[in-house]
SEDREN-480161 format. One record per residue: residue in one letter; x, y, z of N, C-alpha, C in turn. Coordinates in steps of 0.05 Angstrom, whole numbers. Atoms other than C-alpha are relative to their C-alpha. Layout:
N
SITE   rest     n.px     n.py     n.pz    ca.px    ca.py    ca.pz     c.px     c.py     c.pz
SITE      A        X        Y        Z        X        Y        Z        X        Y        Z
...
REM end
This chain:
53
SITE   rest     n.px     n.py     n.pz    ca.px    ca.py    ca.pz     c.px     c.py     c.pz
SITE      M       16       13       21      140    -2092     2170       -2       18      -25
SITE      V        1      -18       23      136    -2030     2126       25       -3      -17
SITE      E      -25        2       14      209    -2036     2108        1      -27      -16
SITE      Q        0       25       14      200    -2109     2089      -18        1      -25
SITE      I       17       -4       23      142    -2091     2043       14       16      -21
SITE      K      -14      -16       19      184    -2038     2010       22      -16      -14
SITE      Q      -21       17       11      242    -2087     2000      -12      -21      -19
SITE      D       13       20       18      195    -2140     1971       -9       13      -26
SITE      E        9      -14       24      166    -2089     1923       23        7      -18
SITE      T      -24       -8       15      234    -2063     1902       12      -24      -15
SITE      A      -11       24       13      256    -2134     1886      -16       -8      -25
SITE      R       17        6       23      198    -2140     1836        1       21      -21
SITE      I       -1      -22       19      211    -2074     1801       23       -4      -20
SITE      P      -21        5       19      250    -2085     1736       23       21        1
SITE      L      -21      -20       -2      288    -2019     1745       16       -2       25
SITE      G      -15        6      -24      311    -2044     1813       -1       21       22
SITE      R        3      -20      -22      288    -1985     1855      -28       10        0
SITE      R       26      -13       -2      226    -1950     1880        3       28      -12
SITE      G        0      -27       11      208    -1885     1846       -1       21       22
SITE      T        1      -23      -19      214    -1817     1879      -25       16       -6
SITE      P       23      -18        4      157    -1768     1889        5       19      -23
SITE      E       -6      -19       22      193    -1721     1841       -4      -13      -27
SITE      E        3       14       26      192    -1773     1785      -30       -2       -7
SITE      V       29        1        4      117    -1782     1793      -11       28       -6
SITE      A        9      -28        3      105    -1707     1800        6       10      -28
SITE      A       -7       -9       26      142    -1695     1735      -21       -8      -21
SITE      W       21       10       19       90    -1737     1697      -26       15        5
SITE      I       24      -15       -6       33    -1702     1733        1       28      -13
SITE      V       -4      -27       11       61    -1635     1712       -2       -1      -31
SITE      R        1        3       30       70    -1659     1639      -29       -3       -9
SITE      L       27        5        9       -1    -1684     1635      -19       24        6
SITE      A       16      -23       -7      -29    -1621     1667        6       24      -18
SITE      D       -8      -22       18        7    -1577     1616      -20        4      -22
SITE      P       20       -5       21      -40    -1543     1567        9      -12      -27
SITE      A       -9       12       26        3    -1572     1510       -7      -29       -1
SITE      A        7       29        0      -20    -1642     1530      -30       -5       -5
SITE      T       29        3        4      -92    -1630     1509       -7      -21      -20
SITE      W        6       21       20      -86    -1681     1453        0      -28       12
SITE      I        0       26      -13      -76    -1738     1502      -27       -4       14
SITE      T       26        7      -12     -142    -1770     1519       -3      -30        5
SITE      G        7       28       -5     -165    -1835     1549       23      -20        3
SITE      Q      -23       17       -3      -97    -1863     1566        5       -7       29
SITE      V       -9        9      -26      -72    -1902     1625       30       -1       -1
SITE      L      -29       -1       -1        0    -1884     1638        9      -11       27
SITE      T       -9       13      -24       33    -1929     1689       28       10        6
SITE      V      -26      -11       -8       91    -1894     1724        9      -17       24
SITE      D       -6       18      -22      118    -1953     1763       26      -15       -3
SITE      G      -26       13        3      187    -1971     1738       -1      -28      -12
SITE      G        3       26       12      159    -2032     1703      -13      -21       19
SITE      L       12       18      -19      126    -2063     1765      -25      -14      -12
SITE      E       24       12       11       61    -2075     1726        7      -23      -19
SITE      L       -9       21       19      101    -2119     1677        6      -26       14
SITE      T       -8       25      -14      119    -2169     1731      -24      -15       11
REM end
């Protein structure tokens, strides 16, 4: 059942694949960087475009 859910989700993602933990972690690291202090009150969706569908 889990594999079916993953396949169904993948089919809805415009980039055609599920993201990797490393891809998500890269954004977490960027936002945690002291140089990112000017970013406030934003919602950044790291989902390969899934939210658009």
